[in-house]
C-alpha positions as CSV (number, residue, x, y, z in Angstrom):
1,M,-21.7,22.1,-4.4
2,D,-23.5,23.5,-7.1
3,G,-23.5,22.7,-10.9
4,P,-23.0,19.6,-12.8
5,S,-19.1,19.6,-12.6
6,S,-19.4,19.6,-8.7
7,W,-21.6,16.7,-8.6
8,S,-19.4,14.7,-11.0
9,A,-16.3,15.4,-8.9
10,L,-18.4,14.6,-5.7
11,W,-19.2,11.2,-7.3
12,R,-15.6,10.4,-8.5
13,Y,-14.6,10.7,-4.6
14,V,-17.5,8.4,-3.5
15,A,-16.5,6.0,-6.2
16,A,-12.9,6.2,-5.2
17,A,-14.1,5.7,-1.4
18,A,-16.1,2.6,-2.5
19,A,-13.2,1.1,-4.5
20,C,-11.0,1.8,-1.6
21,A,-13.4,0.1,0.6
22,V,-13.6,-2.9,-1.7
23,L,-9.6,-3.3,-1.3
24,V,-10.1,-3.2,2.4
25,A,-12.7,-5.9,2.3
26,V,-10.7,-8.2,0.0
27,S,-7.3,-7.6,1.5
28,F,-8.2,-7.4,5.2
29,G,-11.6,-8.8,5.3
30,Q,-10.7,-12.0,3.4
31,D,-7.1,-11.8,4.4
32,R,-5.8,-12.5,0.7
33,R,-4.1,-10.6,-2.3
34,V,-6.2,-8.4,-4.3
35,P,-6.7,-9.8,-7.9
36,L,-4.7,-8.3,-10.5
37,L,-3.0,-5.8,-7.8
38,G,-1.4,-9.0,-6.4
39,W,0.4,-10.0,-9.9
40,I,1.4,-6.3,-9.9
41,D,2.9,-6.3,-6.4
42,L,4.8,-9.5,-7.4
43,A,6.4,-7.9,-10.3
44,A,7.4,-5.0,-8.0
45,H,8.9,-7.2,-5.5
46,E,11.0,-9.1,-8.0
47,F,12.2,-5.9,-9.5
48,G,13.3,-4.7,-5.9
49,H,15.6,-7.7,-5.6
50,V,16.9,-7.1,-9.0
51,A,17.7,-3.5,-8.5
52,T,19.4,-4.1,-5.2
53,V,21.7,-6.9,-6.3
54,P,24.7,-4.7,-5.8
55,L,23.8,-3.9,-2.2
56,P,24.4,-6.3,0.8
57,D,22.3,-9.7,0.8
58,L,20.1,-8.3,3.7
59,A,19.0,-5.4,1.9
60,T,18.4,-7.3,-1.2
61,A,16.3,-9.5,0.6
62,M,14.0,-6.9,2.2
63,A,14.0,-4.8,-0.8
64,G,11.4,-6.7,-2.5
65,S,8.7,-6.2,0.1
66,I,9.9,-2.8,0.4
67,A,9.5,-2.1,-3.4
68,Q,6.0,-3.7,-3.7
69,V,4.9,-1.1,-1.0
70,A,7.1,1.9,-2.5
71,L,5.7,1.6,-6.0
72,P,2.1,2.4,-5.2
73,L,3.2,5.0,-2.6
74,A,5.5,6.9,-5.2
75,I,2.4,6.7,-7.7
76,A,0.0,8.2,-5.0
77,G,2.8,11.1,-4.6
78,Y,2.6,11.7,-8.3
79,F,-1.3,11.9,-8.1
80,L,-1.0,14.2,-5.0
81,A,1.4,16.5,-6.8
82,R,-0.8,17.0,-9.2
83,R,-3.7,17.4,-7.0
84,E,-5.7,14.5,-8.0
85,I,-6.7,13.3,-4.8
86,A,-8.9,10.3,-5.9
87,G,-5.9,8.7,-7.8
88,A,-3.7,9.4,-4.9
89,M,-6.1,7.8,-2.4
90,L,-6.5,4.7,-4.5
91,C,-2.9,4.3,-4.8
92,L,-2.6,4.7,-1.1
93,A,-5.0,2.0,-0.5
94,W,-3.2,-0.3,-3.0
95,A,0.1,0.4,-0.9
96,G,-1.9,-0.7,2.0
97,T,-3.1,-3.8,0.5
98,S,0.6,-4.4,-0.6
99,A,1.6,-4.1,3.0
100,R,-0.8,-6.3,4.1
101,D,0.5,-9.0,1.7
102,A,4.1,-8.2,2.8
103,S,3.0,-8.9,6.4
104,A,1.8,-12.4,5.5
105,Y,5.4,-12.9,4.0
106,I,6.9,-11.7,6.9
107,A,4.8,-13.7,9.6
108,D,5.6,-17.0,7.5
109,A,9.3,-16.5,8.1
110,P,9.8,-18.9,11.0
111,R,7.7,-21.5,9.3
112,Q,8.3,-21.0,5.7
113,E,5.0,-22.7,4.5
114,L,4.0,-20.0,1.8
115,E,4.5,-21.2,-1.8
116,L,7.5,-19.2,-3.5
117,I,8.3,-18.8,-7.1
118,G,11.8,-19.9,-6.3
119,G,14.7,-19.3,-4.2
120,E,15.0,-18.8,-0.6
121,H,12.4,-17.1,1.7
122,D,13.4,-13.5,1.9
123,W,12.3,-12.8,5.4
124,A,13.6,-16.1,6.8
125,F,16.9,-15.0,5.5
126,A,16.3,-11.2,6.8
127,L,15.0,-12.5,10.2
128,G,17.3,-15.5,10.7
129,P,20.9,-16.2,12.0
130,D,22.6,-15.0,9.0
131,G,20.5,-11.6,8.9
132,L,18.9,-9.7,11.8
133,D,18.7,-12.8,14.2
134,A,15.2,-11.9,14.9
135,L,13.1,-14.9,13.6
136,D,11.4,-15.0,17.3
137,R,10.1,-11.2,16.4
138,A,8.6,-12.0,12.9
139,A,4.9,-11.9,14.2
140,A,5.5,-8.5,15.9
141,I,7.1,-7.2,12.8
142,A,4.3,-8.6,10.7
143,A,1.7,-7.1,12.9
144,V,3.2,-3.7,12.6
145,V,3.5,-3.8,9.1
146,R,-0.3,-5.0,8.7
147,G,-1.2,-2.3,11.0
148,L,0.5,0.3,8.9
149,G,-1.2,-1.3,5.9
150,L,-4.6,-1.1,7.4
151,A,-3.9,2.6,8.4
152,M,-3.1,3.3,4.7
153,V,-6.3,1.9,3.5
154,L,-8.4,3.6,6.0
155,L,-6.8,6.8,5.5
156,A,-7.5,6.7,1.9
157,V,-11.2,5.8,2.4
158,A,-11.3,8.8,4.8
159,G,-9.3,11.0,2.4
160,C,-11.8,10.2,-0.3
161,L,-14.8,11.1,1.8
162,A,-13.3,14.2,3.4
163,W,-11.4,16.0,0.4
164,P,-14.7,17.1,-1.3
165,V,-15.8,18.7,2.0
166,V,-12.5,20.3,2.6
167,R,-12.3,21.4,-1.0
168,A,-15.7,23.0,-1.0
169,R,-14.9,25.0,2.2
170,V,-11.3,25.9,0.9
171,E,-12.2,27.2,-2.6
172,P,-15.0,29.8,-1.8
173,R,-12.4,31.3,0.5
174,R,-9.6,31.4,-2.3
175,H,-12.1,32.9,-4.8
176,A,-13.1,35.7,-2.2
177,S,-9.3,36.5,-1.6
178,E,-8.6,37.1,-5.2
């Protein structure tokens, strides 16, 4: 990596990796919602319910958690399509923290102890007798969702750190073949 633009690009990825690591530490290390992102997740969650009202109740109940993870994944896809890898990795990490939040909600279905903003507990309904009749599997489902969330944030950190190396190896080859 030569020149000032190469160093600024490297530092962008290092900063993005550090930000992703902070998201891991807050969400998974402290087992809590990430400030600000948690509110955006809540808005996406509620939008997911509203957007799926015409669908069956089971789909509408699950759509909130799906939407809150899908939103940052969609934004990550946008950044990836533009080859803005640092932005894509940050959004992937955000999706991972959102999946961790959803997993806490899923795990709470049998107990229904989490404070809700109103209405019925989505996952108590979805996993209950009127839904999938799988309340006894809430912990296992939550563990899978949490594991996927952790995989997303770790992949995001790794992506931020690996991309400059990959890019440095690929670009000289690309210029040599022109």
